[in-house]
N, CA, C and O atoms as a Tinker XYZ file with bonds, in Angstrom:
   508  protein
     1  N    340.572000  -64.202000   73.856000    73     2
     2  CA   340.312000  -65.554000   73.389000    64     1     3
     3  C    341.052000  -66.532000   74.306000    63     2     4     5
     4  O    342.249000  -66.357000   74.532000    81     3
     5  N    340.379000  -67.552000   74.838000    73     3     6
     6  CA   341.049000  -68.488000   75.733000    64     5     7
     7  C    342.065000  -69.345000   74.981000    63     6     8     9
     8  O    341.885000  -69.665000   73.806000    81     7
     9  N    343.116000  -69.699000   75.671000    73     7    10
    10  CA   344.146000  -70.556000   75.074000    64     9    11
    11  C    343.581000  -71.954000   74.871000    63    10    12    13
    12  O    342.750000  -72.426000   75.648000    81    11
    13  N    344.039000  -72.596000   73.830000    73    11    14
    14  CA   343.612000  -73.973000   73.559000    64    13    15
    15  C    344.054000  -74.901000   74.676000    63    14    16    17
    16  O    343.335000  -75.830000   75.044000    81    15
    17  N    345.227000  -74.649000   75.206000    73    15    18
    18  CA   345.771000  -75.490000   76.264000    64    17    19
    19  C    346.065000  -74.633000   77.482000    63    18    20    21
    20  O    346.732000  -73.603000   77.380000    81    19
    21  N    345.577000  -75.051000   78.611000    73    19    22
    22  CA   345.946000  -74.387000   79.859000    64    21    23
    23  C    347.229000  -75.030000   80.347000    63    22    24    25
    24  O    347.333000  -76.256000   80.387000    81    23
    25  N    348.207000  -74.216000   80.720000    73    23    26
    26  CA   349.493000  -74.798000   81.101000    64    25    27
    27  C    349.929000  -74.449000   82.514000    63    26    28    29
    28  O    350.991000  -74.912000   82.931000    81    27
    29  N    349.195000  -73.677000   83.265000    73    27    30
    30  CA   349.656000  -73.248000   84.563000    64    29    31
    31  C    349.629000  -74.362000   85.604000    63    30    32    33
    32  O    350.676000  -74.680000   86.169000    81    31
    33  N    348.517000  -74.944000   85.870000    73    31    34
    34  CA   348.400000  -75.932000   86.936000    64    33    35
    35  C    348.490000  -77.346000   86.382000    63    34    36    37
    36  O    347.954000  -78.285000   86.973000    81    35
    37  N    349.158000  -77.497000   85.262000    73    35    38
    38  CA   349.134000  -78.764000   84.560000    64    37    39
    39  C    349.842000  -79.888000   85.274000    63    38    40    41
    40  O    349.353000  -81.018000   85.302000    81    39
    41  N    350.971000  -79.594000   85.843000    73    39    42
    42  CA   351.680000  -80.677000   86.508000    64    41    43
    43  C    350.803000  -81.271000   87.594000    63    42    44    45
    44  O    350.770000  -82.489000   87.770000    81    43
    45  N    350.100000  -80.430000   88.316000    73    43    46
    46  CA   349.235000  -80.978000   89.353000    64    45    47
    47  C    348.074000  -81.762000   88.736000    63    46    48    49
    48  O    347.675000  -82.792000   89.279000    81    47
    49  N    347.533000  -81.299000   87.626000    73    47    50
    50  CA   346.459000  -82.055000   86.970000    64    49    51
    51  C    346.987000  -83.390000   86.455000    63    50    52    53
    52  O    346.339000  -84.422000   86.627000    81    51
    53  N    348.147000  -83.376000   85.833000    73    51    54
    54  CA   348.732000  -84.611000   85.325000    64    53    55
    55  C    349.089000  -85.536000   86.477000    63    54    56    57
    56  O    348.804000  -86.733000   86.426000    81    55
    57  N    349.709000  -84.991000   87.512000    73    55    58
    58  CA   350.061000  -85.814000   88.670000    64    57    59
    59  C    348.816000  -86.410000   89.320000    63    58    60    61
    60  O    348.818000  -87.578000   89.709000    81    59
    61  N    347.765000  -85.625000   89.440000    73    59    62
    62  CA   346.513000  -86.125000   90.003000    64    61    63
    63  C    345.951000  -87.244000   89.133000    63    62    64    65
    64  O    345.501000  -88.268000   89.646000    81    63
    65  N    345.977000  -87.047000   87.827000    73    63    66
    66  CA   345.508000  -88.069000   86.887000    64    65    67
    67  C    346.297000  -89.369000   87.089000    63    66    68    69
    68  O    345.709000  -90.442000   87.216000    81    67
    69  N    347.620000  -89.265000   87.116000    73    67    70
    70  CA   348.471000  -90.450000   87.236000    64    69    71
    71  C    348.299000  -91.138000   88.583000    63    70    72    73
    72  O    348.340000  -92.366000   88.655000    81    71
    73  N    348.108000  -90.368000   89.651000    73    71    74
    74  CA   347.960000  -90.952000   90.984000    64    73    75
    75  C    346.746000  -91.863000   91.099000    63    74    76    77
    76  O    346.726000  -92.771000   91.929000    81    75
    77  N    345.743000  -91.626000   90.275000    73    75    78
    78  CA   344.504000  -92.405000   90.345000    64    77    79
    79  C    344.600000  -93.749000   89.613000    63    78    80    81
    80  O    343.688000  -94.571000   89.707000    81    79
    81  N    345.692000  -93.972000   88.892000    73    79    82
    82  CA   345.817000  -95.173000   88.063000    64    81    83
    83  C    346.383000  -96.357000   88.837000    63    82    84    85
    84  O    347.068000  -96.173000   89.843000    81    83
    85  N    346.100000  -97.568000   88.373000    73    83    86
    86  CA   346.789000  -98.736000   88.929000    64    85    87
    87  C    348.305000  -98.554000   88.757000    63    86    88    89
    88  O    348.751000  -97.922000   87.799000    81    87
    89  N    349.079000  -99.100000   89.670000    73    87    90
    90  CA   350.514000  -98.871000   89.706000    64    89    91
    91  C    351.214000  -99.189000   88.382000    63    90    92    93
    92  O    352.070000  -98.421000   87.944000    81    91
    93  N    350.866000 -100.302000   87.742000    73    91    94
    94  CA   351.547000 -100.651000   86.486000    64    93    95
    95  C    351.233000  -99.645000   85.373000    63    94    96    97
    96  O    352.112000  -99.304000   84.581000    81    95
    97  N    349.999000  -99.176000   85.311000    73    95    98
    98  CA   349.631000  -98.153000   84.318000    64    97    99
    99  C    350.355000  -96.841000   84.626000    63    98   100   101
   100  O    350.886000  -96.180000   83.733000    81    99
   101  N    350.363000  -96.483000   85.907000    73    99   102
   102  CA   351.018000  -95.250000   86.336000    64   101   103
   103  C    352.503000  -95.261000   85.960000    63   102   104   105
   104  O    353.010000  -94.283000   85.411000    81   103
   105  N    353.191000  -96.349000   86.250000    73   103   106
   106  CA   354.627000  -96.445000   85.935000    64   105   107
   107  C    354.879000  -96.318000   84.441000    63   106   108   109
   108  O    355.821000  -95.647000   84.020000    81   107
   109  N    354.042000  -96.959000   83.644000    73   107   110
   110  CA   354.238000  -96.906000   82.196000    64   109   111
   111  C    353.999000  -95.499000   81.648000    63   110   112   113
   112  O    354.767000  -95.024000   80.811000    81   111
   113  N    352.962000  -94.842000   82.101000    73   111   114
   114  CA   352.712000  -93.482000   81.619000    64   113   115
   115  C    353.750000  -92.498000   82.157000    63   114   116   117
   116  O    354.082000  -91.527000   81.477000    81   115
   117  N    354.261000  -92.728000   83.351000    73   115   118
   118  CA   355.345000  -91.895000   83.863000    64   117   119
   119  C    356.617000  -92.084000   83.031000    63   118   120   121
   120  O    357.366000  -91.133000   82.807000    81   119
   121  N    356.851000  -93.307000   82.579000    73   119   122
   122  CA   357.995000  -93.568000   81.697000    64   121   123
   123  C    357.861000  -92.767000   80.407000    63   122   124   125
   124  O    358.821000  -92.141000   79.957000    81   123
   125  N    356.684000  -92.787000   79.821000    73   123   126
   126  CA   356.439000  -92.040000   78.580000    64   125   127
   127  C    356.589000  -90.537000   78.834000    63   126   128   129
   128  O    357.194000  -89.826000   78.031000    81   127
   129  N    356.052000  -90.070000   79.922000    73   127   130
   130  CA   356.168000  -88.652000   80.281000    64   129   131
   131  C    357.636000  -88.237000   80.394000    63   130   132   133
   132  O    358.031000  -87.180000   79.902000    81   131
   133  N    358.431000  -89.074000   81.042000    73   131   134
   134  CA   359.858000  -88.771000   81.212000    64   133   135
   135  C    360.584000  -88.768000   79.868000    63   134   136   137
   136  O    361.433000  -87.910000   79.621000    81   135
   137  N    360.256000  -89.716000   79.008000    73   135   138
   138  CA   360.873000  -89.764000   77.675000    64   137   139
   139  C    360.587000  -88.458000   76.923000    63   138   140   141
   140  O    361.484000  -87.877000   76.311000    81   139
   141  N    359.351000  -88.012000   76.975000    73   139   142
   142  CA   358.987000  -86.786000   76.263000    64   141   143
   143  C    359.741000  -85.592000   76.859000    63   142   144   145
   144  O    360.315000  -84.788000   76.125000    81   143
   145  N    359.737000  -85.480000   78.185000    73   143   146
   146  CA   360.462000  -84.381000   78.845000    64   145   147
   147  C    361.938000  -84.377000   78.449000    63   146   148   149
   148  O    362.504000  -83.324000   78.152000    81   147
   149  N    362.547000  -85.539000   78.447000    73   147   150
   150  CA   363.978000  -85.648000   78.157000    64   149   151
   151  C    364.267000  -85.394000   76.685000    63   150   152   153
   152  O    365.222000  -84.693000   76.350000    81   151
   153  N    363.454000  -85.957000   75.811000    73   151   154
   154  CA   363.699000  -85.863000   74.369000    64   153   155
   155  C    363.396000  -84.469000   73.821000    63   154   156   157
   156  O    364.079000  -83.988000   72.917000    81   155
   157  N    362.371000  -83.828000   74.373000    73   155   158
   158  CA   361.970000  -82.504000   73.884000    64   157   159
   159  C    361.727000  -81.593000   75.091000    63   158   160   161
   160  O    360.581000  -81.350000   75.471000    81   159
   161  N    362.812000  -81.092000   75.690000    73   159   162
   162  CA   362.659000  -80.280000   76.893000    64   161   163
   163  C    361.837000  -79.006000   76.694000    63   162   164   165
   164  O    361.290000  -78.466000   77.656000    81   163
   165  N    361.748000  -78.530000   75.474000    73   163   166
   166  CA   360.974000  -77.309000   75.221000    64   165   167
   167  C    359.470000  -77.574000   75.123000    63   166   168   169
   168  O    358.679000  -76.631000   75.090000    81   167
   169  N    359.073000  -78.831000   75.076000    73   167   170
   170  CA   357.641000  -79.150000   75.063000    64   169   171
   171  C    357.059000  -78.858000   76.446000    63   170   172   173
   172  O    357.703000  -79.102000   77.466000    81   171
   173  N    355.840000  -78.335000   76.465000    73   171   174
   174  CA   355.186000  -77.998000   77.727000    64   173   175
   175  C    354.060000  -78.973000   78.016000    63   174   176   177
   176  O    353.331000  -79.397000   77.119000    81   175
   177  N    353.935000  -79.315000   79.284000    73   175   178
   178  CA   352.838000  -80.190000   79.673000    64   177   179
   179  C    351.525000  -79.430000   79.594000    63   178   180   181
   180  O    351.459000  -78.224000   79.833000    81   179
   181  N    350.498000  -80.166000   79.254000    73   179   182
   182  CA   349.148000  -79.623000   79.181000    64   181   183
   183  C    348.188000  -80.698000   79.663000    63   182   184   185
   184  O    348.572000  -81.850000   79.865000    81   183
   185  N    346.959000  -80.310000   79.841000    73   183   186
   186  CA   345.906000  -81.262000   80.183000    64   185   187
   187  C    344.712000  -80.853000   79.353000    63   186   188   189
   188  O    344.126000  -79.794000   79.575000    81   187
   189  N    344.351000  -81.684000   78.405000    73   187   190
   190  CA   343.306000  -81.330000   77.461000    64   189   191
   191  C    342.504000  -82.573000   77.116000    63   190   192   193
   192  O    343.044000  -83.679000   77.109000    81   191
   193  N    341.247000  -82.405000   76.837000    73   191   194
   194  CA   340.361000  -83.534000   76.528000    64   193   195
   195  C    340.386000  -84.573000   77.641000    63   194   196   197
   196  O    340.187000  -85.760000   77.380000    81   195
   197  N    340.626000  -84.149000   78.869000    73   195   198
   198  CA   340.617000  -85.049000   80.012000    64   197   199
   199  C    341.833000  -85.935000   80.137000    63   198   200   201
   200  O    341.795000  -86.934000   80.855000    81   199
   201  N    342.924000  -85.591000   79.448000    73   199   202
   202  CA   344.120000  -86.423000   79.530000    64   201   203
   203  C    345.391000  -85.582000   79.464000    63   202   204   205
   204  O    345.383000  -84.462000   78.954000    81   203
   205  N    346.481000  -86.139000   79.985000    73   203   206
   206  CA   347.766000  -85.446000   79.903000    64   205   207
   207  C    348.210000  -85.309000   78.453000    63   206   208   209
   208  O    347.926000  -86.153000   77.603000    81   207
   209  N    348.915000  -84.213000   78.207000    73   207   210
   210  CA   349.388000  -83.943000   76.854000    64   209   211
   211  C    350.652000  -83.100000   76.930000    63   210   212   213
   212  O    351.019000  -82.583000   77.985000    81   211
   213  N    351.295000  -82.979000   75.799000    73   211   214
   214  CA   352.409000  -82.055000   75.632000    64   213   215
   215  C    352.117000  -81.207000   74.409000    63   214   216   217
   216  O    351.561000  -81.678000   73.418000    81   215
   217  N    352.507000  -79.943000   74.504000    73   215   218
   218  CA   352.361000  -79.058000   73.361000    64   217   219
   219  C    353.738000  -78.537000   72.977000    63   218   220   221
   220  O    354.641000  -78.420000   73.806000    81   219
   221  N    353.865000  -78.231000   71.704000    73   219   222
   222  CA   355.113000  -77.712000   71.157000    64   221   223
   223  C    354.746000  -76.588000   70.198000    63   222   224   225
   224  O    353.991000  -76.794000   69.248000    81   223
   225  N    355.271000  -75.429000   70.448000    73   223   226
   226  CA   354.952000  -74.248000   69.634000    64   225   227
   227  C    353.438000  -74.058000   69.498000    63   226   228   229
   228  O    352.919000  -73.762000   68.421000    81   227
   229  N    352.762000  -74.236000   70.617000    73   227   230
   230  CA   351.306000  -74.057000   70.717000    64   229   231
   231  C    350.502000  -75.031000   69.859000    63   230   232   233
   232  O    349.334000  -74.776000   69.564000    81   231
   233  N    351.108000  -76.126000   69.462000    73   231   234
   234  CA   350.416000  -77.184000   68.712000    64   233   235
   235  C    350.453000  -78.462000   69.545000    63   234   236   237
   236  O    351.413000  -78.686000   70.282000    81   235
   237  N    349.426000  -79.302000   69.442000    73   235   238
   238  CA   349.469000  -80.583000   70.161000    64   237   239
   239  C    350.630000  -81.426000   69.656000    63   238   240   241
   240  O    350.792000  -81.628000   68.452000    81   239
   241  N    351.430000  -81.912000   70.587000    73   239   242
   242  CA   352.541000  -82.791000   70.243000    64   241   243
   243  C    352.114000  -84.241000   70.418000    63   242   244   245
   244  O    352.189000  -85.040000   69.484000    81   243
   245  N    351.668000  -84.566000   71.614000    73   243   246
   246  CA   351.235000  -85.930000   71.901000    64   245   247
   247  C    350.363000  -85.909000   73.163000    63   246   248   249
   248  O    350.615000  -85.137000   74.089000    81   247
   249  N    349.365000  -86.743000   73.186000    73   247   250
   250  CA   348.528000  -86.980000   74.359000    64   249   251
   251  C    348.812000  -88.414000   74.801000    63   250   252   253
   252  O    349.292000  -89.230000   74.015000    81   251
   253  N    348.511000  -88.712000   76.067000    73   251   254
   254  CA   348.630000  -90.089000   76.538000    64   253   255
   255  C    347.586000  -90.332000   77.614000    63   254   256   257
   256  O    347.208000  -89.419000   78.349000    81   255
   257  N    347.120000  -91.581000   77.698000    73   255   258
   258  CA   346.039000  -91.867000   78.640000    64   257   259
   259  C    345.943000  -93.347000   78.943000    63   258   260   261
   260  O    346.469000  -94.195000   78.222000    81   259
   261  N    345.254000  -93.625000   80.035000    73   259   262
   262  CA   344.975000  -94.999000   80.455000    64   261   263
   263  C    343.491000  -95.285000   80.287000    63   262   264   265
   264  O    342.639000  -94.429000   80.525000    81   263
   265  N    343.210000  -96.495000   79.876000    73   263   266
   266  CA   341.842000  -96.971000   79.724000    64   265   267
   267  C    341.720000  -98.297000   80.455000    63   266   268   269
   268  O    342.708000  -98.801000   80.988000    81   267
   269  N    340.550000  -98.857000   80.487000    73   267   270
   270  CA   340.317000 -100.069000   81.278000    64   269   271
   271  C    341.273000 -101.203000   80.915000    63   270   272   273
   272  O    341.868000 -101.816000   81.800000    81   271
   273  N    341.422000 -101.482000   79.636000    73   271   274
   274  CA   342.220000 -102.642000   79.219000    64   273   275
   275  C    343.460000 -102.293000   78.420000    63   274   276   277
   276  O    344.117000 -103.188000   77.887000    81   275
   277  N    343.797000 -101.021000   78.322000    73   275   278
   278  CA   344.975000 -100.643000   77.541000    64   277   279
   279  C    345.398000  -99.214000   77.889000    63   278   280   281
   280  O    344.719000  -98.489000   78.616000    81   279
   281  N    346.531000  -98.857000   77.342000    73   279   282
   282  CA   347.037000  -97.490000   77.393000    64   281   283
   283  C    347.058000  -96.983000   75.962000    63   282   284   285
   284  O    347.058000  -97.772000   75.017000    81   283
   285  N    347.075000  -95.675000   75.805000    73   283   286
   286  CA   347.129000  -95.114000   74.453000    64   285   287
   287  C    348.009000  -93.878000   74.427000    63   286   288   289
   288  O    348.125000  -93.146000   75.411000    81   287
   289  N    348.623000  -93.668000   73.272000    73   287   290
   290  CA   349.231000  -92.386000   72.951000    64   289   291
   291  C    348.525000  -91.879000   71.712000    63   290   292   293
   292  O    348.064000  -92.650000   70.870000    81   291
   293  N    348.456000  -90.567000   71.626000    73   291   294
   294  CA   347.766000  -89.901000   70.529000    64   293   295
   295  C    348.740000  -88.897000   69.912000    63   294   296   297
   296  O    348.721000  -87.722000   70.278000    81   295
   297  N    349.595000  -89.342000   68.979000    73   295   298
   298  CA   350.587000  -88.449000   68.385000    64   297   299
   299  C    350.082000  -87.714000   67.146000    63   298   300   301
   300  O    350.878000  -87.094000   66.441000    81   299
   301  N    348.816000  -87.764000   66.871000    73   299   302
   302  CA   348.141000  -87.299000   65.657000    64   301   303
   303  C    348.342000  -88.323000   64.545000    63   302   304   305
   304  O    349.078000  -89.295000   64.711000    81   303
   305  N    347.701000  -88.103000   63.445000    73   303   306
   306  CA   347.637000  -89.127000   62.387000    64   305   307
   307  C    348.940000  -89.320000   61.608000    63   306   308   309
   308  O    349.314000  -90.457000   61.322000    81   307
   309  N    349.625000  -88.256000   61.266000    73   307   310
   310  CA   350.774000  -88.385000   60.366000    64   309   311
   311  C    351.896000  -89.266000   60.918000    63   310   312   313
   312  O    352.398000  -90.111000   60.177000    81   311
   313  N    352.319000  -89.117000   62.178000    73   311   314
   314  CA   353.364000  -90.013000   62.679000    64   313   315
   315  C    352.961000  -91.492000   62.632000    63   314   316   317
   316  O    353.796000  -92.367000   62.404000    81   315
   317  N    351.687000  -91.752000   62.848000    73   315   318
   318  CA   351.213000  -93.140000   62.787000    64   317   319
   319  C    351.293000  -93.661000   61.352000    63   318   320   321
   320  O    351.725000  -94.790000   61.120000    81   319
   321  N    350.882000  -92.843000   60.402000    73   319   322
   322  CA   350.987000  -93.227000   58.985000    64   321   323
   323  C    352.446000  -93.482000   58.611000    63   322   324   325
   324  O    352.762000  -94.465000   57.941000    81   323
   325  N    353.324000  -92.591000   59.048000    73   323   326
   326  CA   354.736000  -92.682000   58.676000    64   325   327
   327  C    355.419000  -93.912000   59.269000    63   326   328   329
   328  O    356.366000  -94.434000   58.680000    81   327
   329  N    354.955000  -94.379000   60.417000    73   327   330
   330  CA   355.593000  -95.506000   61.099000    64   329   331
   331  C    354.726000  -96.758000   61.119000    63   330   332   333
   332  O    354.907000  -97.625000   61.975000    81   331
   333  N    353.794000  -96.857000   60.190000    73   331   334
   334  CA   352.848000  -97.973000   60.223000    64   333   335
   335  C    353.518000  -99.342000   60.235000    63   334   336   337
   336  O    353.001000 -100.269000   60.858000    81   335
   337  N    354.649000  -99.489000   59.564000    73   335   338
   338  CA   355.343000 -100.783000   59.558000    64   337   339
   339  C    355.882000 -101.152000   60.935000    63   338   340   341
   340  O    355.936000 -102.332000   61.282000    81   339
   341  N    356.276000 -100.163000   61.715000    73   339   342
   342  CA   356.805000 -100.417000   63.058000    64   341   343
   343  C    355.699000 -100.583000   64.099000    63   342   344   345
   344  O    355.966000 -100.942000   65.246000    81   343
   345  N    354.473000 -100.324000   63.697000    73   343   346
   346  CA   353.352000 -100.364000   64.632000    64   345   347
   347  C    352.457000 -101.584000   64.439000    63   346   348   349
   348  O    351.354000 -101.634000   64.983000    81   347
   349  N    352.913000 -102.548000   63.684000    73   347   350
   350  CA   352.069000 -103.705000   63.361000    64   349   351
   351  C    351.670000 -104.540000   64.574000    63   350   352   353
   352  O    350.657000 -105.236000   64.527000    81   351
   353  N    352.435000 -104.488000   65.650000    73   351   354
   354  CA   352.089000 -105.293000   66.824000    64   353   355
   355  C    351.186000 -104.537000   67.803000    63   354   356   357
   356  O    350.956000 -104.992000   68.924000    81   355
   357  N    350.679000 -103.380000   67.371000    73   355   358
   358  CA   349.796000 -102.570000   68.204000    64   357   359
   359  C    348.493000 -102.297000   67.466000    63   358   360   361
   360  O    348.446000 -102.322000   66.236000    81   359
   361  N    347.449000 -102.040000   68.222000    73   359   362
   362  CA   346.189000 -101.622000   67.616000    64   361   363
   363  C    346.292000 -100.124000   67.350000    63   362   364   365
   364  O    346.569000  -99.340000   68.258000    81   363
   365  N    346.069000  -99.740000   66.108000    73   363   366
   366  CA   346.148000  -98.323000   65.752000    64   365   367
   367  C    344.882000  -97.887000   65.034000    63   366   368   369
   368  O    344.191000  -98.681000   64.395000    81   367
   369  N    344.607000  -96.611000   65.161000    73   367   370
   370  CA   343.562000  -95.982000   64.370000    64   369   371
   371  C    344.164000  -94.694000   63.838000    63   370   372   373
   372  O    345.369000  -94.481000   63.966000    81   371
   373  N    343.368000  -93.850000   63.258000    73   371   374
   374  CA   343.900000  -92.664000   62.582000    64   373   375
   375  C    344.875000  -91.861000   63.438000    63   374   376   377
   376  O    345.919000  -91.448000   62.932000    81   375
   377  N    344.579000  -91.626000   64.705000    73   375   378
   378  CA   345.463000  -90.814000   65.527000    64   377   379
   379  C    345.867000  -91.445000   66.842000    63   378   380   381
   380  O    346.398000  -90.767000   67.723000    81   379
   381  N    345.618000  -92.752000   66.984000    73   379   382
   382  CA   345.806000  -93.425000   68.270000    64   381   383
   383  C    346.608000  -94.710000   68.129000    63   382   384   385
   384  O    346.458000  -95.458000   67.163000    81   383
   385  N    347.464000  -94.945000   69.121000    73   383   386
   386  CA   348.175000  -96.215000   69.237000    64   385   387
   387  C    347.812000  -96.795000   70.601000    63   386   388   389
   388  O    348.040000  -96.166000   71.635000    81   387
   389  N    347.247000  -97.995000   70.592000    73   387   390
   390  CA   346.914000  -98.685000   71.834000    64   389   391
   391  C    347.993000  -99.719000   72.139000    63   390   392   393
   392  O    348.501000 -100.391000   71.241000    81   391
   393  N    348.332000  -99.832000   73.424000    73   391   394
   394  CA   349.337000 -100.800000   73.857000    64   393   395
   395  C    349.024000 -101.209000   75.284000    63   394   396   397
   396  O    348.125000 -100.653000   75.916000    81   395
   397  N    349.764000 -102.176000   75.785000    73   395   398
   398  CA   349.573000 -102.643000   77.154000    64   397   399
   399  C    350.907000 -102.590000   77.888000    63   398   400   401
   400  O    351.956000 -102.377000   77.281000    81   399
   401  N    350.850000 -102.785000   79.193000    73   399   402
   402  CA   352.097000 -102.822000   79.955000    64   401   403
   403  C    352.919000 -104.047000   79.579000    63   402   404   405
   404  O    354.139000 -104.045000   79.739000    81   403
   405  N    352.263000 -105.098000   79.079000    73   403   406
   406  CA   352.971000 -106.295000   78.632000    64   405   407
   407  C    353.569000 -106.138000   77.237000    63   406   408   409
   408  O    354.468000 -106.890000   76.862000    81   407
   409  N    353.084000 -105.181000   76.476000    73   407   410
   410  CA   353.598000 -104.892000   75.131000    64   409   411
   411  C    353.722000 -103.370000   74.983000    63   410   412   413
   412  O    352.992000 -102.750000   74.210000    81   411
   413  N    354.667000 -102.773000   75.745000    73   411   414
   414  CA   354.789000 -101.312000   75.732000    64   413   415
   415  C    355.445000 -100.801000   74.459000    63   414   416   417
   416  O    356.043000 -101.563000   73.699000    81   415
   417  N    355.324000  -99.519000   74.245000    73   415   418
   418  CA   356.007000  -98.874000   73.122000    64   417   419
   419  C    357.481000  -98.722000   73.492000    63   418   420   421
   420  O    357.791000  -98.183000   74.555000    81   419
   421  N    358.391000  -99.181000   72.643000    73   419   422
   422  CA   359.814000  -99.013000   72.933000    64   421   423
   423  C    360.205000  -97.528000   72.916000    63   422   424   425
   424  O    359.592000  -96.720000   72.219000    81   423
   425  N    361.217000  -97.196000   73.685000    73   423   426
   426  CA   361.699000  -95.814000   73.739000    64   425   427
   427  C    361.997000  -95.277000   72.342000    63   426   428   429
   428  O    361.598000  -94.163000   72.003000    81   427
   429  N    362.692000  -96.065000   71.539000    73   427   430
   430  CA   363.077000  -95.600000   70.197000    64   429   431
   431  C    361.853000  -95.289000   69.341000    63   430   432   433
   432  O    361.884000  -94.350000   68.546000    81   431
   433  N    360.785000  -96.053000   69.489000    73   431   434
   434  CA   359.566000  -95.799000   68.731000    64   433   435
   435  C    358.907000  -94.490000   69.197000    63   434   436   437
   436  O    358.414000  -93.713000   68.379000    81   435
   437  N    358.905000  -94.259000   70.493000    73   435   438
   438  CA   358.360000  -92.999000   71.015000    64   437   439
   439  C    359.181000  -91.828000   70.478000    63   438   440   441
   440  O    358.619000  -90.814000   70.063000    81   439
   441  N    360.503000  -91.964000   70.485000    73   439   442
   442  CA   361.366000  -90.911000   69.930000    64   441   443
   443  C    361.026000  -90.654000   68.465000    63   442   444   445
   444  O    360.943000  -89.503000   68.037000    81   443
   445  N    360.832000  -91.707000   67.710000    73   443   446
   446  CA   360.497000  -91.548000   66.285000    64   445   447
   447  C    359.166000  -90.835000   66.098000    63   446   448   449
   448  O    359.050000  -89.942000   65.259000    81   447
   449  N    358.169000  -91.223000   66.871000    73   447   450
   450  CA   356.867000  -90.562000   66.798000    64   449   451
   451  C    357.014000  -89.070000   67.099000    63   450   452   453
   452  O    356.456000  -88.228000   66.396000    81   451
   453  N    357.762000  -88.759000   68.137000    73   451   454
   454  CA   357.969000  -87.358000   68.517000    64   453   455
   455  C    358.727000  -86.587000   67.447000    63   454   456   457
   456  O    358.369000  -85.455000   67.123000    81   455
   457  N    359.773000  -87.197000   66.898000    73   455   458
   458  CA   360.560000  -86.520000   65.862000    64   457   459
   459  C    359.721000  -86.199000   64.633000    63   458   460   461
   460  O    359.830000  -85.115000   64.061000    81   459
   461  N    358.898000  -87.137000   64.237000    73   459   462
   462  CA   358.047000  -86.927000   63.066000    64   461   463
   463  C    357.026000  -85.825000   63.350000    63   462   464   465
   464  O    356.779000  -84.966000   62.504000    81   463
   465  N    356.441000  -85.857000   64.539000    73   463   466
   466  CA   355.457000  -84.833000   64.885000    64   465   467
   467  C    356.115000  -83.456000   64.985000    63   466   468   469
   468  O    355.546000  -82.470000   64.517000    81   467
   469  N    357.294000  -83.377000   65.582000    73   467   470
   470  CA   358.021000  -82.097000   65.663000    64   469   471
   471  C    358.296000  -81.569000   64.257000    63   470   472   473
   472  O    358.073000  -80.391000   63.975000    81   471
   473  N    358.778000  -82.438000   63.385000    73   471   474
   474  CA   359.054000  -82.025000   62.011000    64   473   475
   475  C    357.787000  -81.518000   61.329000    63   474   476   477
   476  O    357.816000  -80.521000   60.608000    81   475
   477  N    356.690000  -82.205000   61.560000    73   475   478
   478  CA   355.414000  -81.787000   60.979000    64   477   479
   479  C    355.014000  -80.396000   61.479000    63   478   480   481
   480  O    354.570000  -79.555000   60.699000    81   479
   481  N    355.173000  -80.164000   62.775000    73   479   482
   482  CA   354.843000  -78.854000   63.339000    64   481   483
   483  C    355.786000  -77.784000   62.789000    63   482   484   485
   484  O    355.345000  -76.698000   62.413000    81   483
   485  N    357.074000  -78.089000   62.745000    73   483   486
   486  CA   358.070000  -77.128000   62.251000    64   485   487
   487  C    357.794000  -76.721000   60.797000    63   486   488   489
   488  O    357.963000  -75.558000   60.429000    81   487
   489  N    357.379000  -77.670000   59.994000    73   487   490
   490  CA   357.104000  -77.405000   58.580000    64   489   491
   491  C    355.736000  -76.767000   58.366000    63   490   492   493
   492  O    355.428000  -76.292000   57.273000    81   491
   493  N    354.917000  -76.758000   59.418000    73   491   494
   494  CA   353.597000  -76.163000   59.293000    64   493   495
   495  C    352.619000  -77.033000   58.529000    63   494   496   497
   496  O    351.612000  -76.539000   58.023000    81   495
   497  N    352.909000  -78.341000   58.440000    73   495   498
   498  CA   351.999000  -79.238000   57.743000    64   497   499
   499  C    350.674000  -79.302000   58.457000    63   498   500   501
   500  O    350.617000  -79.258000   59.685000    81   499
   501  N    349.619000  -79.403000   57.696000    73   499   502
   502  CA   348.276000  -79.456000   58.279000    64   501   503
   503  C    347.692000  -80.826000   58.036000    63   502   504   505
   504  O    346.729000  -80.973000   57.284000    81   503
   505  N    348.260000  -81.811000   58.658000    73   503   506
   506  CA   347.743000  -83.171000   58.530000    64   505   507
   507  C    346.904000  -83.505000   59.708000    63   506   508
   508  O    346.372000  -84.611000   59.793000    81   507
């Protein structure tokens, strides 16, 4: 059975993805990538659904991507629900947070999203 996430050549796929972006988008997504690496060193990079991602214990932790007029992170639905009060200045949907380089996600908010998602994975919640 094939793995849900391929992890071997991921850094090159992620690096290739980031290299194609406008410089301001690239810098912002590299900042997010570094925060995730630093905050959760055991998370592994992946490339899935055409975008960079991190997995933790073989579960999706967070995805991130650039679009024409915004950037997005995809931490799954539960962290967004849990932090809805802190996300009022961003466009959100069930599993997505949209932001811009002019209104980026603060480091502390990214840490909170990651902590909630890690806890959800650790507890085996199926949200």
